DRENLUMSE-516384 format. One record per residue (C-alpha): residue number from 0; y, x, z. Coordinates in nm, 4 decimals. Example, Ala and Ser with C-alpha at 12.3 -4.5 7.8 and 13.67 -1.06 7.14 Angstrom:
BEGIN
<atom><gudo>0</gudo><y>-0.4500</y><x>1.2300</x><z>0.7800</z></atom>
<atom><gudo>1</gudo><y>-0.1060</y><x>1.3670</x><z>0.7140</z></atom>
//
This chain:
BEGIN
<atom><gudo>0</gudo><y>14.7402</y><x>-10.5486</x><z>-1.6230</z></atom>
<atom><gudo>1</gudo><y>14.9486</y><x>-10.6577</x><z>-1.3289</z></atom>
<atom><gudo>2</gudo><y>14.8995</y><x>-11.0115</x><z>-1.2084</z></atom>
<atom><gudo>3</gudo><y>15.2346</y><x>-11.1602</x><z>-1.1042</z></atom>
<atom><gudo>4</gudo><y>15.0577</y><x>-11.3837</x><z>-0.8533</z></atom>
<atom><gudo>5</gudo><y>14.9621</y><x>-11.0759</x><z>-0.6552</z></atom>
<atom><gudo>6</gudo><y>14.6107</y><x>-10.9504</x><z>-0.5915</z></atom>
<atom><gudo>7</gudo><y>14.3773</y><x>-11.1295</x><z>-0.8341</z></atom>
<atom><gudo>8</gudo><y>14.1076</y><x>-11.1644</x><z>-0.5700</z></atom>
<atom><gudo>9</gudo><y>14.0693</y><x>-11.4913</x><z>-0.3817</z></atom>
<atom><gudo>10</gudo><y>14.1529</y><x>-11.3757</x><z>-0.0297</z></atom>
<atom><gudo>11</gudo><y>14.3024</y><x>-11.0287</x><z>-0.0259</z></atom>
<atom><gudo>12</gudo><y>14.2524</y><x>-10.9227</x><z>0.3332</z></atom>
<atom><gudo>13</gudo><y>14.4682</y><x>-11.1843</x><z>0.5033</z></atom>
<atom><gudo>14</gudo><y>14.3838</y><x>-11.0503</x><z>0.8478</z></atom>
<atom><gudo>15</gudo><y>14.2848</y><x>-11.2508</x><z>1.1552</z></atom>
<atom><gudo>16</gudo><y>14.4333</y><x>-11.5978</x><z>1.1771</z></atom>
<atom><gudo>17</gudo><y>14.6339</y><x>-11.7008</x><z>1.4789</z></atom>
<atom><gudo>18</gudo><y>14.4669</y><x>-11.9697</x><z>1.6887</z></atom>
<atom><gudo>19</gudo><y>14.5924</y><x>-12.3088</x><z>1.5748</z></atom>
<atom><gudo>20</gudo><y>14.7611</y><x>-12.1639</x><z>1.2663</z></atom>
<atom><gudo>21</gudo><y>14.7319</y><x>-12.3093</x><z>0.9178</z></atom>
<atom><gudo>22</gudo><y>14.5417</y><x>-11.9958</x><z>0.8189</z></atom>
<atom><gudo>23</gudo><y>14.2936</y><x>-12.0711</x><z>1.0950</z></atom>
<atom><gudo>24</gudo><y>14.2448</y><x>-12.4268</x><z>0.9688</z></atom>
<atom><gudo>25</gudo><y>14.1653</y><x>-12.2916</x><z>0.6217</z></atom>
<atom><gudo>26</gudo><y>13.9484</y><x>-12.0047</x><z>0.7389</z></atom>
<atom><gudo>27</gudo><y>13.6383</y><x>-12.1724</x><z>0.5968</z></atom>
<atom><gudo>28</gudo><y>13.7987</y><x>-12.1610</x><z>0.2486</z></atom>
<atom><gudo>29</gudo><y>13.6816</y><x>-12.5169</x><z>0.1868</z></atom>
<atom><gudo>30</gudo><y>13.8222</y><x>-12.6926</x><z>-0.1178</z></atom>
<atom><gudo>31</gudo><y>13.7635</y><x>-13.0533</x><z>-0.2255</z></atom>
<atom><gudo>32</gudo><y>13.4349</y><x>-13.0903</x><z>-0.4078</z></atom>
<atom><gudo>33</gudo><y>13.2675</y><x>-12.8165</x><z>-0.2023</z></atom>
<atom><gudo>34</gudo><y>13.4840</y><x>-12.5246</x><z>-0.3022</z></atom>
<atom><gudo>35</gudo><y>13.4567</y><x>-12.2998</x><z>-0.6066</z></atom>
<atom><gudo>36</gudo><y>13.1561</y><x>-12.1095</x><z>-0.7303</z></atom>
<atom><gudo>37</gudo><y>13.2144</y><x>-11.7581</x><z>-0.8595</z></atom>
<atom><gudo>38</gudo><y>13.2233</y><x>-11.8857</x><z>-1.2171</z></atom>
<atom><gudo>39</gudo><y>13.4746</y><x>-12.1573</x><z>-1.1265</z></atom>
<atom><gudo>40</gudo><y>13.6903</y><x>-11.8977</x><z>-0.9547</z></atom>
<atom><gudo>41</gudo><y>13.7001</y><x>-11.6881</x><z>-1.2713</z></atom>
<atom><gudo>42</gudo><y>13.7990</y><x>-11.9925</x><z>-1.4753</z></atom>
<atom><gudo>43</gudo><y>14.0727</y><x>-12.1035</x><z>-1.2376</z></atom>
<atom><gudo>44</gudo><y>14.2230</y><x>-11.7569</x><z>-1.1975</z></atom>
<atom><gudo>45</gudo><y>14.2337</y><x>-11.6986</x><z>-1.5714</z></atom>
<atom><gudo>46</gudo><y>14.3988</y><x>-12.0403</x><z>-1.6094</z></atom>
<atom><gudo>47</gudo><y>14.6535</y><x>-11.9372</x><z>-1.3475</z></atom>
<atom><gudo>48</gudo><y>14.7216</y><x>-11.6145</x><z>-1.5355</z></atom>
<atom><gudo>49</gudo><y>14.7907</y><x>-11.8114</x><z>-1.8509</z></atom>
<atom><gudo>50</gudo><y>15.0283</y><x>-12.0451</x><z>-1.6631</z></atom>
<atom><gudo>51</gudo><y>15.2084</y><x>-11.7445</x><z>-1.5121</z></atom>
<atom><gudo>52</gudo><y>15.2321</y><x>-11.5742</x><z>-1.8529</z></atom>
<atom><gudo>53</gudo><y>15.0416</y><x>-11.2715</x><z>-1.7279</z></atom>
<atom><gudo>54</gudo><y>14.8278</y><x>-11.3332</x><z>-2.0352</z></atom>
<atom><gudo>55</gudo><y>14.8923</y><x>-11.5602</x><z>-2.3328</z></atom>
<atom><gudo>56</gudo><y>14.6711</y><x>-11.7073</x><z>-2.6051</z></atom>
<atom><gudo>57</gudo><y>14.5551</y><x>-11.4174</x><z>-2.8205</z></atom>
<atom><gudo>58</gudo><y>14.5829</y><x>-11.1574</x><z>-2.5400</z></atom>
<atom><gudo>59</gudo><y>14.2923</y><x>-10.9409</x><z>-2.4291</z></atom>
<atom><gudo>60</gudo><y>14.1641</y><x>-10.9890</x><z>-2.0740</z></atom>
<atom><gudo>61</gudo><y>14.0777</y><x>-10.6969</x><z>-1.8444</z></atom>
<atom><gudo>62</gudo><y>13.7164</y><x>-10.5812</x><z>-1.8614</z></atom>
<atom><gudo>63</gudo><y>13.4576</y><x>-10.7725</x><z>-1.6589</z></atom>
<atom><gudo>64</gudo><y>13.4227</y><x>-10.4859</x><z>-1.4108</z></atom>
<atom><gudo>65</gudo><y>13.7964</y><x>-10.4887</x><z>-1.3394</z></atom>
<atom><gudo>66</gudo><y>13.7985</y><x>-10.8644</x><z>-1.2895</z></atom>
<atom><gudo>67</gudo><y>13.4929</y><x>-10.8439</x><z>-1.0650</z></atom>
<atom><gudo>68</gudo><y>13.6612</y><x>-10.5895</x><z>-0.8387</z></atom>
<atom><gudo>69</gudo><y>13.9845</y><x>-10.7874</x><z>-0.8247</z></atom>
<atom><gudo>70</gudo><y>13.8065</y><x>-11.1153</x><z>-0.7490</z></atom>
<atom><gudo>71</gudo><y>13.5595</y><x>-10.9685</x><z>-0.5026</z></atom>
<atom><gudo>72</gudo><y>13.2554</y><x>-11.1100</x><z>-0.6846</z></atom>
<atom><gudo>73</gudo><y>12.9734</y><x>-10.9515</x><z>-0.8842</z></atom>
<atom><gudo>74</gudo><y>13.0257</y><x>-10.8250</x><z>-1.2370</z></atom>
<atom><gudo>75</gudo><y>12.7287</y><x>-11.0293</x><z>-1.3619</z></atom>
<atom><gudo>76</gudo><y>12.8958</y><x>-11.3454</x><z>-1.2263</z></atom>
<atom><gudo>77</gudo><y>13.2158</y><x>-11.2577</x><z>-1.4109</z></atom>
<atom><gudo>78</gudo><y>13.0251</y><x>-11.1886</x><z>-1.7337</z></atom>
<atom><gudo>79</gudo><y>12.8448</y><x>-11.5212</x><z>-1.7121</z></atom>
<atom><gudo>80</gudo><y>13.1727</y><x>-11.7020</x><z>-1.6428</z></atom>
<atom><gudo>81</gudo><y>13.3429</y><x>-11.5362</x><z>-1.9394</z></atom>
<atom><gudo>82</gudo><y>13.0496</y><x>-11.6243</x><z>-2.1627</z></atom>
<atom><gudo>83</gudo><y>13.0711</y><x>-11.9866</x><z>-2.0501</z></atom>
<atom><gudo>84</gudo><y>13.4432</y><x>-11.9917</x><z>-2.1237</z></atom>
<atom><gudo>85</gudo><y>13.3713</y><x>-11.8516</x><z>-2.4699</z></atom>
<atom><gudo>86</gudo><y>13.1189</y><x>-12.1303</x><z>-2.5297</z></atom>
<atom><gudo>87</gudo><y>13.3797</y><x>-12.3841</x><z>-2.4172</z></atom>
<atom><gudo>88</gudo><y>13.6355</y><x>-12.2439</x><z>-2.6604</z></atom>
<atom><gudo>89</gudo><y>13.8741</y><x>-12.1153</x><z>-2.3926</z></atom>
<atom><gudo>90</gudo><y>13.8067</y><x>-11.7495</x><z>-2.4731</z></atom>
<atom><gudo>91</gudo><y>13.7043</y><x>-11.5450</x><z>-2.7787</z></atom>
<atom><gudo>92</gudo><y>13.4625</y><x>-11.2518</x><z>-2.7747</z></atom>
<atom><gudo>93</gudo><y>13.5327</y><x>-10.9785</x><z>-3.0308</z></atom>
<atom><gudo>94</gudo><y>13.3177</y><x>-10.6758</x><z>-3.1051</z></atom>
<atom><gudo>95</gudo><y>13.4113</y><x>-10.3280</x><z>-3.2156</z></atom>
<atom><gudo>96</gudo><y>13.6530</y><x>-10.0620</x><z>-3.0967</z></atom>
<atom><gudo>97</gudo><y>13.9361</y><x>-10.3130</x><z>-3.0618</z></atom>
<atom><gudo>98</gudo><y>13.7050</y><x>-10.5782</x><z>-2.9228</z></atom>
<atom><gudo>99</gudo><y>13.6774</y><x>-10.7428</x><z>-2.5845</z></atom>
<atom><gudo>100</gudo><y>13.7389</y><x>-11.0870</x><z>-2.4419</z></atom>
<atom><gudo>101</gudo><y>14.0575</y><x>-11.2639</x><z>-2.5508</z></atom>
<atom><gudo>102</gudo><y>14.2342</y><x>-11.5847</x><z>-2.4520</z></atom>
<atom><gudo>103</gudo><y>14.1616</y><x>-11.8237</x><z>-2.7384</z></atom>
<atom><gudo>104</gudo><y>14.4562</y><x>-11.9148</x><z>-2.9626</z></atom>
<atom><gudo>105</gudo><y>14.3614</y><x>-12.2803</x><z>-2.9094</z></atom>
<atom><gudo>106</gudo><y>14.3644</y><x>-12.2539</x><z>-2.5279</z></atom>
<atom><gudo>107</gudo><y>14.6016</y><x>-12.5488</x><z>-2.4736</z></atom>
<atom><gudo>108</gudo><y>14.4053</y><x>-12.7810</x><z>-2.7022</z></atom>
<atom><gudo>109</gudo><y>14.0762</y><x>-12.6990</x><z>-2.5293</z></atom>
<atom><gudo>110</gudo><y>14.2255</y><x>-12.7392</x><z>-2.1809</z></atom>
<atom><gudo>111</gudo><y>14.3528</y><x>-13.0834</x><z>-2.2809</z></atom>
<atom><gudo>112</gudo><y>13.9916</y><x>-13.1922</x><z>-2.3268</z></atom>
<atom><gudo>113</gudo><y>13.9086</y><x>-13.0858</x><z>-1.9701</z></atom>
<atom><gudo>114</gudo><y>14.1677</y><x>-13.3008</x><z>-1.7934</z></atom>
<atom><gudo>115</gudo><y>14.0154</y><x>-13.4999</x><z>-1.5072</z></atom>
<atom><gudo>116</gudo><y>14.2583</y><x>-13.7310</x><z>-1.3302</z></atom>
<atom><gudo>117</gudo><y>14.0246</y><x>-13.8143</x><z>-1.0406</z></atom>
<atom><gudo>118</gudo><y>13.9399</y><x>-13.4553</x><z>-0.9500</z></atom>
<atom><gudo>119</gudo><y>14.3016</y><x>-13.3529</x><z>-1.0015</z></atom>
<atom><gudo>120</gudo><y>14.4185</y><x>-13.6268</x><z>-0.7630</z></atom>
<atom><gudo>121</gudo><y>14.1813</y><x>-13.4970</x><z>-0.4945</z></atom>
<atom><gudo>122</gudo><y>14.3031</y><x>-13.1403</x><z>-0.5354</z></atom>
<atom><gudo>123</gudo><y>14.6677</y><x>-13.2455</x><z>-0.5470</z></atom>
<atom><gudo>124</gudo><y>14.6232</y><x>-13.4403</x><z>-0.2222</z></atom>
<atom><gudo>125</gudo><y>14.4722</y><x>-13.1301</x><z>-0.0635</z></atom>
<atom><gudo>126</gudo><y>14.7634</y><x>-12.9199</x><z>-0.1884</z></atom>
<atom><gudo>127</gudo><y>15.0027</y><x>-13.1727</x><z>-0.0343</z></atom>
<atom><gudo>128</gudo><y>14.8180</y><x>-13.1419</x><z>0.2959</z></atom>
<atom><gudo>129</gudo><y>14.8394</y><x>-12.7636</x><z>0.2754</z></atom>
<atom><gudo>130</gudo><y>15.2143</y><x>-12.7558</x><z>0.2066</z></atom>
<atom><gudo>131</gudo><y>15.2965</y><x>-13.0210</x><z>0.4662</z></atom>
<atom><gudo>132</gudo><y>15.1014</y><x>-12.8207</x><z>0.7226</z></atom>
<atom><gudo>133</gudo><y>15.2729</y><x>-12.4960</x><z>0.6279</z></atom>
<atom><gudo>134</gudo><y>15.6186</y><x>-12.6530</x><z>0.6441</z></atom>
<atom><gudo>135</gudo><y>15.5505</y><x>-12.8321</x><z>0.9745</z></atom>
<atom><gudo>136</gudo><y>15.4069</y><x>-12.5168</x><z>1.1286</z></atom>
<atom><gudo>137</gudo><y>15.6880</y><x>-12.2906</x><z>1.0069</z></atom>
<atom><gudo>138</gudo><y>16.0039</y><x>-12.4995</x><z>1.0455</z></atom>
<atom><gudo>139</gudo><y>16.2478</y><x>-12.3179</x><z>1.2690</z></atom>
<atom><gudo>140</gudo><y>16.0429</y><x>-11.9973</x><z>1.2630</z></atom>
<atom><gudo>141</gudo><y>16.1009</y><x>-11.8624</x><z>0.9113</z></atom>
<atom><gudo>142</gudo><y>16.3361</y><x>-11.5613</x><z>0.8945</z></atom>
<atom><gudo>143</gudo><y>16.6237</y><x>-11.6463</x><z>0.6603</z></atom>
<atom><gudo>144</gudo><y>16.5524</y><x>-11.3578</x><z>0.4234</z></atom>
<atom><gudo>145</gudo><y>16.1938</y><x>-11.4803</x><z>0.3697</z></atom>
<atom><gudo>146</gudo><y>16.3362</y><x>-11.7666</x><z>0.1642</z></atom>
<atom><gudo>147</gudo><y>16.5727</y><x>-11.5637</x><z>-0.0550</z></atom>
<atom><gudo>148</gudo><y>16.3204</y><x>-11.5087</x><z>-0.3331</z></atom>
<atom><gudo>149</gudo><y>16.2367</y><x>-11.8785</x><z>-0.3370</z></atom>
<atom><gudo>150</gudo><y>16.6046</y><x>-11.9683</x><z>-0.3665</z></atom>
<atom><gudo>151</gudo><y>16.6291</y><x>-11.7344</x><z>-0.6647</z></atom>
<atom><gudo>152</gudo><y>16.3416</y><x>-11.9187</x><z>-0.8337</z></atom>
<atom><gudo>153</gudo><y>16.5130</y><x>-12.2529</x><z>-0.7714</z></atom>
<atom><gudo>154</gudo><y>16.8381</y><x>-12.1220</x><z>-0.9185</z></atom>
<atom><gudo>155</gudo><y>16.6617</y><x>-11.9892</x><z>-1.2273</z></atom>
<atom><gudo>156</gudo><y>16.4819</y><x>-12.3205</x><z>-1.2817</z></atom>
<atom><gudo>157</gudo><y>16.8216</y><x>-12.4924</x><z>-1.2798</z></atom>
<atom><gudo>158</gudo><y>16.9422</y><x>-12.2933</x><z>-1.5802</z></atom>
<atom><gudo>159</gudo><y>16.6204</y><x>-12.2316</x><z>-1.7777</z></atom>
<atom><gudo>160</gudo><y>16.5682</y><x>-12.4315</x><z>-2.0969</z></atom>
<atom><gudo>161</gudo><y>16.2314</y><x>-12.2823</x><z>-2.1981</z></atom>
<atom><gudo>162</gudo><y>15.9549</y><x>-12.5319</x><z>-2.0999</z></atom>
<atom><gudo>163</gudo><y>15.6926</y><x>-12.2582</x><z>-2.0573</z></atom>
<atom><gudo>164</gudo><y>15.9259</y><x>-12.0597</x><z>-1.8335</z></atom>
<atom><gudo>165</gudo><y>15.9922</y><x>-12.3699</x><z>-1.6228</z></atom>
<atom><gudo>166</gudo><y>15.6174</y><x>-12.4171</x><z>-1.5677</z></atom>
<atom><gudo>167</gudo><y>15.5770</y><x>-12.0517</x><z>-1.4774</z></atom>
<atom><gudo>168</gudo><y>15.8640</y><x>-12.0622</x><z>-1.2287</z></atom>
<atom><gudo>169</gudo><y>15.7411</y><x>-12.3784</x><z>-1.0601</z></atom>
<atom><gudo>170</gudo><y>15.3941</y><x>-12.2291</x><z>-1.0143</z></atom>
<atom><gudo>171</gudo><y>15.5475</y><x>-11.9114</x><z>-0.8759</z></atom>
<atom><gudo>172</gudo><y>15.7527</y><x>-12.1198</x><z>-0.6337</z></atom>
<atom><gudo>173</gudo><y>15.4429</y><x>-12.2764</x><z>-0.4791</z></atom>
<atom><gudo>174</gudo><y>15.2580</y><x>-11.9449</x><z>-0.4610</z></atom>
<atom><gudo>175</gudo><y>15.5577</y><x>-11.7732</x><z>-0.3022</z></atom>
<atom><gudo>176</gudo><y>15.6151</y><x>-12.0647</x><z>-0.0637</z></atom>
<atom><gudo>177</gudo><y>15.2547</y><x>-12.0363</x><z>0.0554</z></atom>
<atom><gudo>178</gudo><y>15.2993</y><x>-11.6636</x><z>0.1148</z></atom>
<atom><gudo>179</gudo><y>15.6382</y><x>-11.6967</x><z>0.2854</z></atom>
<atom><gudo>180</gudo><y>15.5046</y><x>-11.9578</x><z>0.5275</z></atom>
<atom><gudo>181</gudo><y>15.1406</y><x>-11.8557</x><z>0.5639</z></atom>
<atom><gudo>182</gudo><y>15.0897</y><x>-11.4996</x><z>0.4459</z></atom>
<atom><gudo>183</gudo><y>14.8953</y><x>-11.3337</x><z>0.1652</z></atom>
<atom><gudo>184</gudo><y>14.5670</y><x>-11.5082</x><z>0.2436</z></atom>
<atom><gudo>185</gudo><y>14.7243</y><x>-11.8535</x><z>0.2204</z></atom>
<atom><gudo>186</gudo><y>14.8895</y><x>-11.7549</x><z>-0.1071</z></atom>
<atom><gudo>187</gudo><y>14.5452</y><x>-11.6834</x><z>-0.2477</z></atom>
<atom><gudo>188</gudo><y>14.4139</y><x>-12.0138</x><z>-0.1155</z></atom>
<atom><gudo>189</gudo><y>14.7016</y><x>-12.1896</x><z>-0.2925</z></atom>
<atom><gudo>190</gudo><y>14.6145</y><x>-11.9934</x><z>-0.6067</z></atom>
<atom><gudo>191</gudo><y>14.2653</y><x>-12.1445</x><z>-0.5963</z></atom>
<atom><gudo>192</gudo><y>14.4152</y><x>-12.4936</x><z>-0.5931</z></atom>
<atom><gudo>193</gudo><y>14.6832</y><x>-12.4303</x><z>-0.8535</z></atom>
<atom><gudo>194</gudo><y>14.4457</y><x>-12.2545</x><z>-1.0926</z></atom>
<atom><gudo>195</gudo><y>14.2093</y><x>-12.5502</x><z>-1.0881</z></atom>
<atom><gudo>196</gudo><y>14.4967</y><x>-12.7935</x><z>-1.1373</z></atom>
<atom><gudo>197</gudo><y>14.6091</y><x>-12.5978</x><z>-1.4456</z></atom>
<atom><gudo>198</gudo><y>14.2766</y><x>-12.6949</x><z>-1.6045</z></atom>
<atom><gudo>199</gudo><y>14.2640</y><x>-13.0546</x><z>-1.4807</z></atom>
<atom><gudo>200</gudo><y>14.6172</y><x>-13.1892</x><z>-1.5262</z></atom>
<atom><gudo>201</gudo><y>14.8502</y><x>-13.2116</x><z>-1.8259</z></atom>
<atom><gudo>202</gudo><y>15.1401</y><x>-12.9719</x><z>-1.7841</z></atom>
<atom><gudo>203</gudo><y>15.4440</y><x>-13.1555</x><z>-1.6439</z></atom>
<atom><gudo>204</gudo><y>15.7359</y><x>-13.2158</x><z>-1.8778</z></atom>
<atom><gudo>205</gudo><y>16.0618</y><x>-13.0228</x><z>-1.8299</z></atom>
<atom><gudo>206</gudo><y>16.2217</y><x>-13.3403</x><z>-1.6910</z></atom>
<atom><gudo>207</gudo><y>15.9511</y><x>-13.3678</x><z>-1.4255</z></atom>
<atom><gudo>208</gudo><y>15.9825</y><x>-12.9992</x><z>-1.3323</z></atom>
<atom><gudo>209</gudo><y>16.3594</y><x>-13.0345</x><z>-1.2959</z></atom>
<atom><gudo>210</gudo><y>16.3149</y><x>-13.3387</x><z>-1.0721</z></atom>
<atom><gudo>211</gudo><y>16.0669</y><x>-13.1447</x><z>-0.8622</z></atom>
<atom><gudo>212</gudo><y>16.3091</y><x>-12.8537</x><z>-0.8443</z></atom>
<atom><gudo>213</gudo><y>16.5555</y><x>-13.0750</x><z>-0.6565</z></atom>
<atom><gudo>214</gudo><y>16.2766</y><x>-13.1218</x><z>-0.4023</z></atom>
<atom><gudo>215</gudo><y>16.2231</y><x>-12.7435</x><z>-0.3948</z></atom>
<atom><gudo>216</gudo><y>16.5890</y><x>-12.6990</x><z>-0.3038</z></atom>
<atom><gudo>217</gudo><y>16.5615</y><x>-12.9655</x><z>-0.0331</z></atom>
<atom><gudo>218</gudo><y>16.2515</y><x>-12.8008</x><z>0.1155</z></atom>
<atom><gudo>219</gudo><y>16.4309</y><x>-12.4671</x><z>0.1442</z></atom>
<atom><gudo>220</gudo><y>16.7487</y><x>-12.6226</x><z>0.2830</z></atom>
<atom><gudo>221</gudo><y>16.5585</y><x>-12.8078</x><z>0.5559</z></atom>
<atom><gudo>222</gudo><y>16.3437</y><x>-12.5065</x><z>0.6401</z></atom>
<atom><gudo>223</gudo><y>16.6624</y><x>-12.3030</x><z>0.6699</z></atom>
<atom><gudo>224</gudo><y>16.7985</y><x>-12.5577</x><z>0.9168</z></atom>
<atom><gudo>225</gudo><y>16.4703</y><x>-12.5682</x><z>1.1063</z></atom>
<atom><gudo>226</gudo><y>16.4427</y><x>-12.9427</x><z>1.0365</z></atom>
<atom><gudo>227</gudo><y>16.0691</y><x>-13.0096</x><z>1.0289</z></atom>
<atom><gudo>228</gudo><y>16.0586</y><x>-13.3829</x><z>0.9485</z></atom>
<atom><gudo>229</gudo><y>16.3070</y><x>-13.3727</x><z>0.6569</z></atom>
<atom><gudo>230</gudo><y>16.1289</y><x>-13.0638</x><z>0.5190</z></atom>
<atom><gudo>231</gudo><y>15.7941</y><x>-13.2450</x><z>0.5255</z></atom>
<atom><gudo>232</gudo><y>15.9544</y><x>-13.5481</x><z>0.3580</z></atom>
<atom><gudo>233</gudo><y>16.0850</y><x>-13.3205</x><z>0.0819</z></atom>
<atom><gudo>234</gudo><y>15.7327</y><x>-13.1854</x><z>0.0260</z></atom>
<atom><gudo>235</gudo><y>15.5997</y><x>-13.5408</x><z>-0.0017</z></atom>
<atom><gudo>236</gudo><y>15.8806</y><x>-13.6371</x><z>-0.2406</z></atom>
<atom><gudo>237</gudo><y>15.7854</y><x>-13.3442</x><z>-0.4629</z></atom>
<atom><gudo>238</gudo><y>15.4232</y><x>-13.4537</x><z>-0.4801</z></atom>
<atom><gudo>239</gudo><y>15.5279</y><x>-13.8104</x><z>-0.5631</z></atom>
<atom><gudo>240</gudo><y>15.7156</y><x>-13.6850</x><z>-0.8717</z></atom>
<atom><gudo>241</gudo><y>15.4515</y><x>-13.7261</x><z>-1.1405</z></atom>
<atom><gudo>242</gudo><y>15.4234</y><x>-13.7472</x><z>-1.5137</z></atom>
<atom><gudo>243</gudo><y>15.4950</y><x>-14.0763</x><z>-1.6892</z></atom>
<atom><gudo>244</gudo><y>15.1706</y><x>-14.2697</x><z>-1.7232</z></atom>
<atom><gudo>245</gudo><y>15.1152</y><x>-14.1893</x><z>-2.0923</z></atom>
<atom><gudo>246</gudo><y>15.2817</y><x>-13.8472</x><z>-2.1157</z></atom>
<atom><gudo>247</gudo><y>14.9714</y><x>-13.6742</x><z>-2.2529</z></atom>
//
């Protein structure tokens, strides 16, 4: 199964970071709350797969050995994480020739019980810091063609009516932005953040995603002009566009 977010592992050989680069600042792979354990990584990356529609409720996940290789952690850690997710109701374990581990049909309902506004706020603030740093570091230095794929995502979000597709496209935008400005390793770091947020925050409404998409367009326009301060302001405006207080 191909993961549309790229290599499923957390840091797929990003290479040496340049001194003073954003990649260098994140070389310790430190996330708020002390970073992710192996089990937490499995949970967040499966959540990201569901958001990206690489798998859907009812779909079978790759075998534990495949996930372990892709994530760069031990198979026993993956098995324990999958078992924990089964106990939580996020996954189903089926036996027999057609058995395996499946995304539970009630995935969305179970995730709703895991929402944690305080932890989500901490992670979202860290994601804001990451994107502001990437934009400030890259303004005026991004080749024009590196933003073409991002512009395509923005255009598609403008015309898409399907709420699930809107969520998928917005998540892809932030993953692709991280890669365009910071490389493959930073994309995987962003995936850690976004996967955890998929479990901790209610999914934004289509109206919120469309409002954020105007910020996406502004970010790309200012990056294209090499205007650092307006680009950073557009990133901050995006992160200030939240759900209504009682949307969930």
